[in-house]
Each structure stands twice: as C-alpha cells, then as structure tokens.
C-alpha positions as a Python dict, from the first residue, in 0.01 Angstrom:
ca = {
    (1, 'M'): (0, 0, 0),
    (2, 'R'): (157, 265, -219),
    (3, 'Y'): (340, 442, 61),
    (4, 'P'): (569, 139, 128),
    (5, 'L'): (642, 135, -245),
    (6, 'L'): (747, 499, -220),
    (7, 'L'): (982, 414, 66),
    (8, 'L'): (1108, 102, -111),
    (9, 'L'): (1200, 295, -425),
    (10, 'N'): (1362, 591, -251),
    (11, 'S'): (1547, 423, 37),
    (12, 'P'): (1817, 264, -183),
    (13, 'I'): (1891, 599, -349),
    (14, 'I'): (1929, 767, -11),
    (15, 'A'): (2136, 477, 121),
    (16, 'I'): (2369, 499, -181),
    (17, 'A'): (2400, 875, -133),
    (18, 'L'): (2488, 830, 236),
    (19, 'L'): (2737, 555, 154),
    (20, 'N'): (2887, 773, -119),
    (21, 'A'): (2930, 1063, 125),
    (22, 'V'): (3090, 842, 391),
    (23, 'T'): (3325, 686, 135),
    (24, 'K'): (3434, 1022, -3),
    (25, 'Y'): (3488, 1152, 351),
    (26, 'K'): (3699, 849, 447),
    (27, 'L'): (3905, 887, 129),
    (28, 'G'): (3966, 1252, 210),
    (29, 'Q'): (3774, 1384, -90),
    (30, 'L'): (3524, 1569, 133),
    (31, 'D'): (3607, 1794, 422),
    (32, 'K'): (3415, 1769, 746),
    (33, 'T'): (3176, 2059, 681),
    (34, 'K'): (3071, 1934, 337),
    (35, 'F'): (3033, 1583, 475),
    (36, 'T'): (2815, 1712, 759),
    (37, 'K'): (2600, 1914, 518),
    (38, 'Q'): (2549, 1613, 293),
    (39, 'L'): (2474, 1384, 585),
    (40, 'I'): (2217, 1626, 726),
    (41, 'S'): (2052, 1683, 388),
    (42, 'W'): (2017, 1313, 302),
    (43, 'L'): (1900, 1218, 652),
    (44, 'G'): (1657, 1511, 638),
    (45, 'L'): (1520, 1383, 308),
    (46, 'L'): (1478, 1038, 459),
    (47, 'A'): (1299, 1189, 759),
    (48, 'V'): (1063, 1377, 527),
    (49, 'L'): (980, 1054, 346),
    (50, 'L'): (921, 873, 675),
    (51, 'V'): (682, 1135, 813),
    (52, 'A'): (504, 1197, 482),
    (53, 'L'): (233, 936, 540),
    (54, 'P'): (128, 1051, 888),
    (55, 'I'): (122, 1413, 771),
    (56, 'Y'): (-74, 1318, 461),
    (57, 'N'): (-326, 1117, 665),
    (58, 'Y'): (-367, 1400, 912),
    (59, 'S'): (-419, 1662, 643),
    (60, 'H'): (-653, 1437, 445),
    (61, 'N'): (-868, 1348, 747),
    (62, 'D'): (-899, 1710, 857),
    (63, 'S'): (-989, 1818, 502),
    (64, 'L'): (-697, 2057, 485),
    (65, 'F'): (-627, 1939, 134),
    (66, 'Q'): (-881, 1794, -102),
    (67, 'S'): (-675, 1540, -290),
    (68, 'D'): (-695, 1183, -400),
    (69, 'K'): (-486, 901, -264),
    (70, 'L'): (-119, 870, -349),
    (71, 'S'): (-102, 766, -714),
    (72, 'I'): (165, 570, -895),
    (73, 'L'): (252, 887, -1087),
    (74, 'D'): (318, 1065, -755),
    (75, 'I'): (546, 783, -648),
    (76, 'V'): (738, 790, -977),
    (77, 'Q'): (769, 1169, -963),
    (78, 'T'): (897, 1164, -605),
    (79, 'T'): (1148, 892, -687),
    (80, 'A'): (1264, 1085, -994),
    (81, 'I'): (1309, 1400, -786),
    (82, 'V'): (1513, 1215, -522),
    (83, 'Y'): (1724, 1053, -795),
    (84, 'L'): (1781, 1388, -966),
    (85, 'V'): (1887, 1543, -635),
    (86, 'F'): (2139, 1259, -601),
    (87, 'I'): (2271, 1312, -955),
    (88, 'V'): (2292, 1692, -918),
    (89, 'N'): (2476, 1655, -588),
    (90, 'T'): (2722, 1411, -743),
    (91, 'L'): (2782, 1642, -1038),
    (92, 'R'): (2827, 1940, -807),
    (93, 'L'): (3096, 1754, -615),
    (94, 'K'): (3273, 1659, -938),
    (95, 'V'): (3268, 2020, -1059),
    (96, 'E'): (3407, 2142, -726),
    (97, 'K'): (3683, 1883, -745),
    (98, 'S'): (3767, 1983, -1103),
    (99, 'E'): (3774, 2351, -1010),
    (100, 'Q'): (4006, 2278, -718),
    (101, 'R'): (4234, 2076, -943),
    (102, 'L'): (4237, 2355, -1202),
    (103, 'R'): (4327, 2611, -932),
    (104, 'D'): (4608, 2387, -809),
    (105, 'L'): (4741, 2341, -1163),
    (106, 'H'): (4720, 2714, -1228),
    (107, 'Q'): (4906, 2786, -906),
    (108, 'E'): (5175, 2532, -993),
    (109, 'L'): (5209, 2679, -1341),
    (110, 'S'): (5239, 3031, -1199),
    (111, 'I'): (5510, 2919, -958),
    (112, 'R'): (5705, 2748, -1236),
    (113, 'L'): (5676, 3050, -1466),
    (114, 'S'): (5785, 3291, -1192),
    (115, 'D'): (6096, 3080, -1121),
    (116, 'K'): (6222, 3129, -1479),
}
C-alpha cells in the first residue's frame, strides 16, 4: 500500500518538471540538446520509480537485502530527494540564463566602448 503512495507523491513533481521543460523548449529558452537531456533524465527517474517495487520484491524474496518493508520515512525521503532534484535543476537553468545574459550585456558594452 505504501508503494502507490510513493508514486502518488512523486508523479506530480515529475509531471511538473516535464511540463516545465516542454514549456521552456517551446518558448525558446532551452535548446534541443538541453531539452533532450532533461526529458531523458526525468523520464529515467520516472522509470526508476516504476520498476522500484518489482526490483525490491525480487531482492527481498531472494534475501539479497535484509531490510524491512518500505516505511513512511523512506517515502518522505524519496519524495524530498525528487523535489530537491527538481529545485536544483530549476536553479541551474536560471543561473545558466543569468550567465548568458551577463555575457550578452558584457559583449554589448564592449562593442559600445570600442566604438567610442
């Protein structure tokens, strides 16, 4: 019962991240390679969450790992990690955009100063 809760908490974050990437790509704020990297990373994260239960059941039944069932703390930690990945990715994109803008302004300033 806890595994669907894990998916329920993390799916909206991943959906927002995918929607954010598509929106930024359509607005021209992301180039195709960055968009592809983001799309692959978020879909990969979703795939990992989807196959986590079968892998966990397999490893638990074969006694590969001696662990208890998925706890609420594990669910909260996983959700927090996914959310932090989303926040860090968003901040990274903002920093890249600011750096690009600063380079453009510096180039414009250099051109104006060289004209004088």
